[in-house]
Biopython code that builds the backbone (N, CA, C, O; Angstrom):
import numpy as np
from Bio.PDB.StructureBuilder import StructureBuilder

atoms = [
    (1, "MET", "N", (4.284, -12.568, 9.395)),
    (1, "MET", "CA", (3.346, -11.795, 8.951)),
    (1, "MET", "C", (1.809, -12.399, 9.177)),
    (1, "MET", "O", (1.558, -13.575, 8.915)),
    (2, "THR", "N", (0.848, -11.512, 9.671)),
    (2, "THR", "CA", (-0.500, -11.584, 9.858)),
    (2, "THR", "C", (-1.340, -11.132, 8.498)),
    (2, "THR", "O", (-1.425, -9.956, 8.144)),
    (3, "VAL", "N", (-2.052, -12.432, 7.670)),
    (3, "VAL", "CA", (-3.246, -11.924, 7.131)),
    (3, "VAL", "C", (-4.240, -10.842, 7.404)),
    (3, "VAL", "O", (-4.988, -10.984, 8.371)),
    (4, "LEU", "N", (-4.323, -9.818, 6.686)),
    (4, "LEU", "CA", (-5.331, -8.900, 6.992)),
    (4, "LEU", "C", (-6.684, -9.248, 6.559)),
    (4, "LEU", "O", (-6.864, -9.550, 5.380)),
    (5, "ASP", "N", (-7.728, -9.235, 7.458)),
    (5, "ASP", "CA", (-9.263, -9.434, 6.876)),
    (5, "ASP", "C", (-9.601, -8.494, 6.030)),
    (5, "ASP", "O", (-9.272, -7.310, 5.965)),
    (6, "PRO", "N", (-10.561, -9.397, 5.140)),
    (6, "PRO", "CA", (-11.071, -8.508, 4.171)),
    (6, "PRO", "C", (-11.597, -6.960, 4.356)),
    (6, "PRO", "O", (-11.500, -6.011, 3.579)),
    (7, "ASP", "N", (-12.045, -7.024, 5.344)),
    (7, "ASP", "CA", (-12.752, -5.498, 5.827)),
    (7, "ASP", "C", (-11.442, -4.231, 5.958)),
    (7, "ASP", "O", (-11.330, -3.070, 5.563)),
    (8, "ALA", "N", (-10.622, -5.144, 6.698)),
    (8, "ALA", "CA", (-9.247, -4.167, 6.959)),
    (8, "ALA", "C", (-8.677, -3.662, 5.560)),
    (8, "ALA", "O", (-8.306, -2.500, 5.397)),
    (9, "VAL", "N", (-8.650, -4.378, 4.827)),
    (9, "VAL", "CA", (-8.088, -4.266, 3.326)),
    (9, "VAL", "C", (-8.937, -3.477, 2.702)),
    (9, "VAL", "O", (-8.373, -2.587, 2.065)),
    (10, "ASP", "N", (-10.281, -3.478, 2.644)),
    (10, "ASP", "CA", (-11.000, -2.454, 2.094)),
    (10, "ASP", "C", (-11.056, -1.316, 2.770)),
    (10, "ASP", "O", (-11.249, -0.296, 2.109)),
    (11, "ARG", "N", (-10.946, -1.237, 3.827)),
    (11, "ARG", "CA", (-10.602, 0.256, 4.492)),
    (11, "ARG", "C", (-9.564, 0.909, 3.923)),
    (11, "ARG", "O", (-9.670, 2.063, 3.508)),
    (12, "ALA", "N", (-8.454, 0.197, 3.860)),
    (12, "ALA", "CA", (-7.004, 0.602, 3.617)),
    (12, "ALA", "C", (-7.287, 1.379, 2.166)),
    (12, "ALA", "O", (-6.917, 2.522, 1.899)),
    (13, "LEU", "N", (-8.026, 0.489, 1.306)),
    (13, "LEU", "CA", (-8.268, 0.803, -0.147)),
    (13, "LEU", "C", (-9.124, 1.813, -0.361)),
    (13, "LEU", "O", (-9.034, 2.430, -1.422)),
    (14, "ALA", "N", (-10.103, 2.169, 0.594)),
    (14, "ALA", "CA", (-10.952, 3.149, 0.511)),
    (14, "ALA", "C", (-10.188, 4.810, 1.004)),
    (14, "ALA", "O", (-10.698, 5.895, 0.723)),
    (15, "GLY", "N", (-9.099, 4.654, 1.649)),
    (15, "GLY", "CA", (-8.255, 5.568, 2.255)),
    (15, "GLY", "C", (-7.618, 6.410, 1.117)),
    (15, "GLY", "O", (-6.919, 7.386, 1.390)),
    (16, "GLY", "N", (-7.889, 5.987, -0.291)),
    (16, "GLY", "CA", (-7.424, 6.482, -1.505)),
    (16, "GLY", "C", (-6.056, 5.836, -2.210)),
    (16, "GLY", "O", (-5.366, 6.380, -3.072)),
    (17, "LEU", "N", (-5.880, 4.667, -1.669)),
    (17, "LEU", "CA", (-4.705, 3.835, -2.445)),
    (17, "LEU", "C", (-5.511, 3.482, -3.754)),
    (17, "LEU", "O", (-6.713, 3.217, -3.734)),
    (18, "GLY", "N", (-4.743, 3.504, -4.885)),
    (18, "GLY", "CA", (-5.277, 3.173, -6.305)),
    (18, "GLY", "C", (-5.195, 1.764, -6.872)),
    (18, "GLY", "O", (-4.822, 1.386, -7.982)),
    (19, "TRP", "N", (-5.667, 1.045, -5.757)),
    (19, "TRP", "CA", (-5.488, -0.518, -6.105)),
    (19, "TRP", "C", (-6.759, -0.849, -6.065)),
    (19, "TRP", "O", (-7.631, 0.013, -5.952)),
    (20, "GLU", "N", (-7.043, -2.219, -6.158)),
    (20, "GLU", "CA", (-8.254, -2.961, -6.086)),
    (20, "GLU", "C", (-7.939, -4.305, -5.432)),
    (20, "GLU", "O", (-6.868, -4.870, -5.657)),
    (21, "ARG", "N", (-8.997, -4.889, -4.511)),
    (21, "ARG", "CA", (-8.405, -6.287, -4.259)),
    (21, "ARG", "C", (-9.272, -7.198, -4.956)),
    (21, "ARG", "O", (-10.457, -6.944, -5.169)),
    (22, "SER", "N", (-8.792, -8.081, -5.254)),
    (22, "SER", "CA", (-9.167, -9.273, -5.868)),
    (22, "SER", "C", (-8.711, -10.679, -5.545)),
    (22, "SER", "O", (-7.778, -11.322, -6.027)),
    (23, "GLY", "N", (-9.791, -11.073, -4.406)),
    (23, "GLY", "CA", (-9.496, -12.329, -3.632)),
    (23, "GLY", "C", (-8.453, -11.929, -2.490)),
    (23, "GLY", "O", (-8.631, -11.231, -1.492)),
    (24, "ASP", "N", (-7.208, -12.645, -2.986)),
    (24, "ASP", "CA", (-6.293, -12.682, -2.000)),
    (24, "ASP", "C", (-5.092, -11.624, -2.261)),
    (24, "ASP", "O", (-4.074, -11.568, -1.572)),
    (25, "GLU", "N", (-5.385, -10.788, -3.381)),
    (25, "GLU", "CA", (-4.275, -9.928, -4.075)),
    (25, "GLU", "C", (-4.813, -8.384, -3.975)),
    (25, "GLU", "O", (-5.965, -7.986, -3.805)),
    (26, "LEU", "N", (-3.895, -7.827, -4.097)),
    (26, "LEU", "CA", (-4.004, -6.281, -4.157)),
    (26, "LEU", "C", (-3.661, -6.176, -5.917)),
    (26, "LEU", "O", (-2.850, -6.945, -6.434)),
    (27, "VAL", "N", (-4.260, -5.317, -6.564)),
    (27, "VAL", "CA", (-4.385, -5.350, -7.921)),
    (27, "VAL", "C", (-4.148, -3.808, -8.512)),
    (27, "VAL", "O", (-5.004, -3.052, -8.053)),
    (28, "LYS", "N", (-3.334, -3.231, -9.291)),
    (28, "LYS", "CA", (-3.055, -2.152, -9.966)),
    (28, "LYS", "C", (-2.914, -2.404, -11.166)),
    (28, "LYS", "O", (-2.214, -3.369, -11.474)),
    (29, "VAL", "N", (-3.488, -1.671, -12.093)),
    (29, "VAL", "CA", (-3.527, -1.641, -13.763)),
    (29, "VAL", "C", (-2.818, 0.002, -13.943)),
    (29, "VAL", "O", (-3.036, 0.982, -13.230)),
    (30, "ARG", "N", (-2.069, -0.086, -14.945)),
    (30, "ARG", "CA", (-1.279, 1.443, -15.115)),
    (30, "ARG", "C", (-1.221, 1.329, -16.689)),
    (30, "ARG", "O", (-0.556, 0.379, -17.102)),
    (31, "THR", "N", (-1.684, 1.969, -17.429)),
    (31, "THR", "CA", (-1.291, 2.353, -18.715)),
    (31, "THR", "C", (-0.734, 3.750, -18.952)),
    (31, "THR", "O", (-1.064, 4.891, -18.628)),
    (32, "GLY", "N", (0.380, 3.109, -19.745)),
    (32, "GLY", "CA", (1.535, 4.637, -19.897)),
    (32, "GLY", "C", (1.586, 4.455, -21.663)),
    (32, "GLY", "O", (1.016, 3.663, -22.412)),
    (33, "ARG", "N", (2.495, 5.524, -21.898)),
    (33, "ARG", "CA", (2.269, 6.122, -23.510)),
    (33, "ARG", "C", (2.489, 4.736, -24.150)),
    (33, "ARG", "O", (1.644, 4.231, -24.888)),
    (34, "ASP", "N", (3.860, 4.040, -23.785)),
    (34, "ASP", "CA", (4.100, 2.874, -25.016)),
    (34, "ASP", "C", (4.944, 2.092, -24.368)),
    (34, "ASP", "O", (5.082, 2.187, -23.149)),
    (35, "PHE", "N", (5.668, 1.153, -25.163)),
    (35, "PHE", "CA", (6.283, 0.033, -24.332)),
    (35, "PHE", "C", (7.446, 0.401, -23.565)),
    (35, "PHE", "O", (7.825, -0.211, -22.566)),
    (36, "ALA", "N", (8.036, 1.483, -24.092)),
    (36, "ALA", "CA", (9.571, 1.777, -23.355)),
    (36, "ALA", "C", (9.114, 2.365, -21.688)),
    (36, "ALA", "O", (9.746, 2.172, -20.649)),
    (37, "ASP", "N", (7.673, 3.206, -21.885)),
    (37, "ASP", "CA", (7.103, 3.769, -20.765)),
    (37, "ASP", "C", (6.787, 2.824, -19.816)),
    (37, "ASP", "O", (6.971, 3.166, -18.648)),
    (38, "ALA", "N", (6.260, 1.471, -20.073)),
    (38, "ALA", "CA", (5.926, 0.482, -19.339)),
    (38, "ALA", "C", (6.991, -0.134, -18.671)),
    (38, "ALA", "O", (6.908, -0.591, -17.531)),
    (39, "LEU", "N", (8.240, -0.152, -19.552)),
    (39, "LEU", "CA", (9.180, -0.679, -18.734)),
    (39, "LEU", "C", (9.906, -0.024, -18.020)),
    (39, "LEU", "O", (10.683, -0.555, -17.225)),
    (40, "GLY", "N", (9.778, 1.359, -18.183)),
    (40, "GLY", "CA", (10.291, 2.280, -17.282)),
    (40, "GLY", "C", (9.818, 2.217, -15.725)),
    (40, "GLY", "O", (10.479, 2.250, -14.687)),
    (41, "TYR", "N", (8.472, 2.116, -15.953)),
    (41, "TYR", "CA", (7.466, 1.886, -14.877)),
    (41, "TYR", "C", (8.119, 0.587, -14.104)),
    (41, "TYR", "O", (8.658, 0.561, -12.998)),
    (42, "VAL", "N", (7.938, -0.285, -14.868)),
    (42, "VAL", "CA", (8.397, -1.721, -14.052)),
    (42, "VAL", "C", (9.818, -1.517, -13.302)),
    (42, "VAL", "O", (9.961, -1.819, -12.117)),
    (43, "ASN", "N", (10.802, -1.005, -14.057)),
    (43, "ASN", "CA", (12.098, -0.865, -13.464)),
    (43, "ASN", "C", (11.824, -0.112, -12.076)),
    (43, "ASN", "O", (12.274, -0.505, -10.999)),
    (44, "ALA", "N", (11.159, 0.836, -12.220)),
    (44, "ALA", "CA", (11.111, 1.808, -10.923)),
    (44, "ALA", "C", (10.372, 0.824, -9.805)),
    (44, "ALA", "O", (10.803, 0.684, -8.660)),
    (45, "VAL", "N", (9.380, 0.272, -10.243)),
    (45, "VAL", "CA", (8.452, -0.468, -9.008)),
    (45, "VAL", "C", (9.721, -1.633, -8.688)),
    (45, "VAL", "O", (9.923, -1.952, -7.517)),
    (46, "GLY", "N", (10.461, -2.173, -9.679)),
    (46, "GLY", "CA", (11.220, -3.101, -9.152)),
    (46, "GLY", "C", (12.190, -2.667, -8.198)),
    (46, "GLY", "O", (12.441, -3.342, -7.200)),
    (47, "ALA", "N", (12.751, -1.577, -8.447)),
    (47, "ALA", "CA", (13.717, -0.752, -7.366)),
    (47, "ALA", "C", (13.124, -0.795, -6.033)),
    (47, "ALA", "O", (13.734, -1.258, -5.069)),
    (48, "LEU", "N", (11.694, -0.217, -5.950)),
    (48, "LEU", "CA", (11.162, -0.152, -4.703)),
    (48, "LEU", "C", (10.848, -1.470, -4.223)),
    (48, "LEU", "O", (10.929, -1.616, -3.003)),
    (49, "ALA", "N", (10.435, -2.671, -5.064)),
    (49, "ALA", "CA", (10.331, -4.058, -4.550)),
    (49, "ALA", "C", (11.780, -4.355, -3.784)),
    (49, "ALA", "O", (11.854, -4.436, -2.558)),
    (50, "GLU", "N", (12.883, -4.501, -4.646)),
    (50, "GLU", "CA", (14.061, -4.734, -4.226)),
    (50, "GLU", "C", (14.331, -4.209, -2.824)),
    (50, "GLU", "O", (14.805, -4.933, -1.948)),
    (51, "ALA", "N", (14.049, -3.061, -2.653)),
    (51, "ALA", "CA", (14.654, -2.311, -1.445)),
    (51, "ALA", "C", (13.389, -2.799, -0.135)),
    (51, "ALA", "O", (13.625, -2.594, 1.056)),
    (52, "ALA", "N", (12.344, -3.319, -0.518)),
    (52, "ALA", "CA", (11.260, -3.642, 0.347)),
    (52, "ALA", "C", (11.464, -5.112, 0.496)),
    (52, "ALA", "O", (10.808, -5.687, 1.364)),
    (53, "ASP", "N", (12.290, -5.785, -0.241)),
    (53, "ASP", "CA", (12.429, -7.238, -0.221)),
    (53, "ASP", "C", (10.871, -7.826, -0.394)),
    (53, "ASP", "O", (10.527, -8.872, 0.157)),
    (54, "HIS", "N", (10.215, -7.244, -1.001)),
    (54, "HIS", "CA", (8.799, -7.949, -1.530)),
    (54, "HIS", "C", (8.394, -7.494, -2.662)),
    (54, "HIS", "O", (8.353, -6.296, -2.942)),
    (55, "HIS", "N", (8.010, -8.564, -3.518)),
    (55, "HIS", "CA", (7.904, -8.425, -4.876)),
    (55, "HIS", "C", (6.717, -8.560, -5.593)),
    (55, "HIS", "O", (6.187, -9.627, -5.282)),
    (56, "PRO", "N", (6.029, -7.900, -6.470)),
    (56, "PRO", "CA", (4.869, -8.027, -7.047)),
    (56, "PRO", "C", (4.983, -9.179, -8.335)),
    (56, "PRO", "O", (6.017, -9.577, -8.871)),
    (57, "ASP", "N", (3.793, -9.508, -8.589)),
    (57, "ASP", "CA", (3.841, -10.272, -9.572)),
    (57, "ASP", "C", (3.674, -9.106, -10.906)),
    (57, "ASP", "O", (3.190, -8.028, -10.560)),
    (58, "VAL", "N", (3.951, -9.217, -12.028)),
    (58, "VAL", "CA", (4.003, -8.220, -13.013)),
    (58, "VAL", "C", (3.675, -8.705, -14.295)),
    (58, "VAL", "O", (4.255, -9.664, -14.804)),
    (59, "ASP", "N", (2.709, -8.037, -14.866)),
    (59, "ASP", "CA", (2.401, -8.390, -16.305)),
    (59, "ASP", "C", (2.444, -7.180, -17.321)),
    (59, "ASP", "O", (1.821, -6.163, -17.016)),
    (60, "ILE", "N", (3.059, -7.224, -18.367)),
    (60, "ILE", "CA", (3.514, -6.426, -19.025)),
    (60, "ILE", "C", (2.532, -6.756, -20.506)),
    (60, "ILE", "O", (2.656, -7.874, -21.007)),
    (61, "ARG", "N", (1.833, -6.018, -20.982)),
    (61, "ARG", "CA", (1.212, -5.814, -22.478)),
    (61, "ARG", "C", (1.207, -4.592, -22.977)),
    (61, "ARG", "O", (0.437, -3.660, -22.743)),
    (62, "TRP", "N", (2.304, -4.674, -23.824)),
    (62, "TRP", "CA", (2.543, -3.524, -24.792)),
    (62, "TRP", "C", (2.859, -2.053, -23.590)),
    (62, "TRP", "O", (3.922, -1.873, -22.995)),
    (63, "ASN", "N", (1.870, -1.347, -23.512)),
    (63, "ASN", "CA", (1.984, -0.062, -22.650)),
    (63, "ASN", "C", (0.829, -0.371, -21.273)),
    (63, "ASN", "O", (0.471, 0.522, -20.506)),
    (64, "THR", "N", (0.489, -1.444, -21.203)),
    (64, "THR", "CA", (-0.291, -1.839, -19.944)),
    (64, "THR", "C", (0.462, -2.761, -19.095)),
    (64, "THR", "O", (0.880, -3.862, -19.453)),
    (65, "VAL", "N", (0.645, -2.064, -17.583)),
    (65, "VAL", "CA", (1.264, -2.970, -16.553)),
    (65, "VAL", "C", (0.318, -3.347, -15.695)),
    (65, "VAL", "O", (-0.469, -2.486, -15.301)),
    (66, "THR", "N", (0.193, -4.762, -15.209)),
    (66, "THR", "CA", (-0.839, -5.213, -14.288)),
    (66, "THR", "C", (0.345, -5.687, -13.030)),
    (66, "THR", "O", (1.320, -6.415, -13.213)),
    (67, "LEU", "N", (-0.036, -5.098, -11.859)),
    (67, "LEU", "CA", (0.768, -5.394, -10.775)),
    (67, "LEU", "C", (-0.211, -6.196, -9.987)),
    (67, "LEU", "O", (-1.420, -5.991, -10.092)),
    (68, "ARG", "N", (0.380, -7.272, -9.057)),
    (68, "ARG", "CA", (-0.374, -8.046, -8.001)),
    (68, "ARG", "C", (0.339, -8.128, -6.933)),
    (68, "ARG", "O", (1.488, -8.502, -7.168)),
    (69, "LEU", "N", (0.078, -7.901, -5.720)),
    (69, "LEU", "CA", (0.771, -8.205, -4.847)),
    (69, "LEU", "C", (0.093, -8.905, -3.787)),
    (69, "LEU", "O", (-1.080, -8.571, -3.623)),
    (70, "SER", "N", (0.600, -9.888, -2.951)),
    (70, "SER", "CA", (0.080, -10.893, -2.131)),
    (70, "SER", "C", (1.260, -11.235, -1.144)),
    (70, "SER", "O", (2.353, -11.451, -1.668)),
    (71, "THR", "N", (1.187, -11.289, -0.138)),
    (71, "THR", "CA", (2.218, -12.221, 0.616)),
    (71, "THR", "C", (2.017, -13.706, 0.724)),
    (71, "THR", "O", (1.407, -14.332, 1.591)),
    (72, "HIS", "N", (2.638, -14.122, -0.302)),
    (72, "HIS", "CA", (2.330, -15.735, -0.605)),
    (72, "HIS", "C", (2.734, -16.742, 0.406)),
    (72, "HIS", "O", (2.203, -17.851, 0.343)),
    (73, "SER", "N", (3.754, -16.451, 1.486)),
    (73, "SER", "CA", (4.258, -17.021, 2.411)),
    (73, "SER", "C", (2.948, -16.989, 3.401)),
    (73, "SER", "O", (2.585, -18.040, 3.929)),
    (74, "ALA", "N", (2.305, -15.858, 3.621)),
    (74, "ALA", "CA", (1.278, -15.938, 4.689)),
    (74, "ALA", "C", (-0.203, -16.150, 4.343)),
    (74, "ALA", "O", (-1.189, -16.083, 5.077)),
    (75, "GLY", "N", (-0.079, -16.483, 2.743)),
    (75, "GLY", "CA", (-1.526, -16.883, 2.198)),
    (75, "GLY", "C", (-2.328, -15.773, 2.191)),
    (75, "GLY", "O", (-3.470, -16.142, 2.462)),
    (76, "GLY", "N", (-2.274, -14.473, 1.994)),
    (76, "GLY", "CA", (-2.893, -13.289, 1.665)),
    (76, "GLY", "C", (-2.289, -12.188, 1.804)),
    (76, "GLY", "O", (-1.062, -12.122, 1.872)),
    (77, "ILE", "N", (-3.356, -10.795, 1.886)),
    (77, "ILE", "CA", (-2.800, -9.766, 1.842)),
    (77, "ILE", "C", (-2.258, -9.321, 3.561)),
    (77, "ILE", "O", (-2.958, -9.585, 4.539)),
    (78, "THR", "N", (-1.126, -8.733, 3.642)),
    (78, "THR", "CA", (-0.652, -8.169, 4.504)),
    (78, "THR", "C", (-0.321, -6.806, 4.844)),
    (78, "THR", "O", (-0.682, -6.008, 3.979)),
    (79, "GLU", "N", (0.311, -6.255, 5.934)),
    (79, "GLU", "CA", (0.620, -4.783, 5.903)),
    (79, "GLU", "C", (1.616, -4.550, 4.859)),
    (79, "GLU", "O", (1.547, -3.565, 4.124)),
    (80, "LYS", "N", (2.700, -5.580, 4.758)),
    (80, "LYS", "CA", (3.827, -5.514, 3.779)),
    (80, "LYS", "C", (3.229, -5.198, 2.306)),
    (80, "LYS", "O", (3.857, -4.416, 1.592)),
    (81, "ASP", "N", (2.075, -5.767, 1.850)),
    (81, "ASP", "CA", (1.526, -5.485, 0.815)),
    (81, "ASP", "C", (1.094, -4.129, 0.705)),
    (81, "ASP", "O", (1.418, -3.409, -0.240)),
    (82, "LEU", "N", (0.206, -3.686, 1.863)),
    (82, "LEU", "CA", (-0.334, -2.250, 1.458)),
    (82, "LEU", "C", (0.942, -1.378, 1.496)),
    (82, "LEU", "O", (0.937, -0.477, 0.657)),
    (83, "ASP", "N", (2.016, -1.450, 2.277)),
    (83, "ASP", "CA", (3.153, -0.593, 2.470)),
    (83, "ASP", "C", (3.870, -0.545, 1.180)),
    (83, "ASP", "O", (4.368, 0.538, 0.872)),
    (84, "LEU", "N", (4.013, -1.623, 0.314)),
    (84, "LEU", "CA", (4.429, -1.304, -1.192)),
    (84, "LEU", "C", (3.755, -0.943, -2.021)),
    (84, "LEU", "O", (4.177, -0.389, -3.036)),
    (85, "ALA", "N", (2.278, -1.231, -1.717)),
    (85, "ALA", "CA", (1.031, -0.436, -2.679)),
    (85, "ALA", "C", (1.232, 0.730, -2.399)),
    (85, "ALA", "O", (0.977, 1.398, -3.401)),
    (86, "ARG", "N", (1.651, 1.545, -1.331)),
    (86, "ARG", "CA", (1.568, 2.916, -0.913)),
    (86, "ARG", "C", (2.633, 3.432, -1.327)),
    (86, "ARG", "O", (2.488, 4.614, -1.637)),
    (87, "ARG", "N", (4.153, 2.828, -1.525)),
    (87, "ARG", "CA", (5.363, 3.375, -2.090)),
    (87, "ARG", "C", (4.962, 3.303, -3.411)),
    (87, "ARG", "O", (5.311, 4.357, -3.944)),
    (88, "ILE", "N", (4.278, 2.425, -4.377)),
    (88, "ILE", "CA", (4.385, 2.617, -5.416)),
    (88, "ILE", "C", (3.417, 3.647, -6.298)),
    (88, "ILE", "O", (3.627, 4.128, -7.411)),
    (89, "ASP", "N", (2.185, 3.825, -5.326)),
    (89, "ASP", "CA", (1.278, 4.925, -5.753)),
    (89, "ASP", "C", (2.338, 6.019, -5.350)),
    (89, "ASP", "O", (2.583, 6.631, -6.390)),
    (90, "ALA", "N", (2.968, 6.466, -4.470)),
    (90, "ALA", "CA", (4.153, 7.751, -4.463)),
    (90, "ALA", "C", (4.740, 7.810, -5.319)),
    (90, "ALA", "O", (5.024, 8.937, -5.724)),
    (91, "LEU", "N", (5.255, 6.572, -6.080)),
    (91, "LEU", "CA", (6.168, 6.588, -7.123)),
    (91, "LEU", "C", (5.298, 7.058, -8.468)),
    (91, "LEU", "O", (5.922, 7.570, -9.398)),
    (92, "ALA", "N", (4.237, 6.928, -8.538)),
    (92, "ALA", "CA", (3.141, 7.603, -9.715)),
    (92, "ALA", "C", (3.242, 8.973, -9.437)),
    (92, "ALA", "O", (3.574, 9.804, -10.283)),
    (93, "GLN", "N", (2.905, 9.283, -8.024)),
    (93, "GLN", "CA", (2.714, 10.697, -8.019)),
    (93, "GLN", "C", (3.841, 11.578, -8.266)),
    (93, "GLN", "O", (3.607, 12.760, -8.519)),
    (94, "GLU", "N", (5.324, 11.046, -8.214)),
    (94, "GLU", "CA", (6.253, 11.655, -8.299)),
    (94, "GLU", "C", (6.502, 11.809, -9.828)),
    (94, "GLU", "O", (7.026, 12.794, -10.347)),
    (95, "ALA", "N", (6.128, 10.880, -10.372)),
    (95, "ALA", "CA", (5.967, 10.869, -11.854)),
    (95, "ALA", "C", (5.111, 11.447, -12.661)),
    (95, "ALA", "O", (5.014, 11.181, -13.859)),
    (96, "GLY", "N", (4.140, 12.645, -11.777)),
    (96, "GLY", "CA", (3.257, 13.218, -12.706)),
    (96, "GLY", "C", (2.087, 12.525, -12.866)),
    (96, "GLY", "O", (1.221, 12.840, -13.683)),
    (97, "GLY", "N", (2.020, 11.470, -12.020)),
    (97, "GLY", "CA", (0.546, 10.755, -11.977)),
    (97, "GLY", "C", (0.475, 9.707, -13.143)),
    (97, "GLY", "O", (-0.536, 9.039, -13.364)),
    (98, "ARG", "N", (1.647, 9.619, -13.880)),
    (98, "ARG", "CA", (1.478, 8.378, -14.835)),
    (98, "ARG", "C", (1.652, 6.902, -13.989)),
    (98, "ARG", "O", (1.549, 5.831, -14.588)),
]
sb = StructureBuilder()
sb.init_structure("model")
sb.init_model(0)
sb.init_chain("A")
sb.init_seg("    ")
for serial, (resi, resn, name, xyz) in enumerate(atoms, 1):
    if name == "N":
        sb.init_residue(resn, " ", resi, " ")
    sb.init_atom(name, np.array(xyz, "f"), 0.0, 1.0, " ", f" {name:<3s}", serial, name[0])
structure = sb.get_structure()
C-alpha cells in the first residue's frame, strides 16, 4: 500500500467524504440518540471493517463514536482508508443519515 500525500487526501475529503484529516489519520465523529444507538453503529461499522479486512480505531463515549482510519502497516492514509471511509459514509446514508 502506498501512503497518499496530504493534498490527495484533502482532495478526496473535499469531494464530499464526511471525514476530517488529522495528521496521518482520517477521523469521523458521529453522535447518535443514545448508547444503544452508538453500539449499533459500531457493530455495523465492524461488519464493514471485517469484510474489508481493515479496521478503524474506535472510541465510544455514551452516544458519541469516534472512528480513526489509518493504514498502520504503511504509516499513513492509503486508498484502503478512503475506500472504507466511503463505505462507512454509505452505511450512514442507508440508515437515514444517522
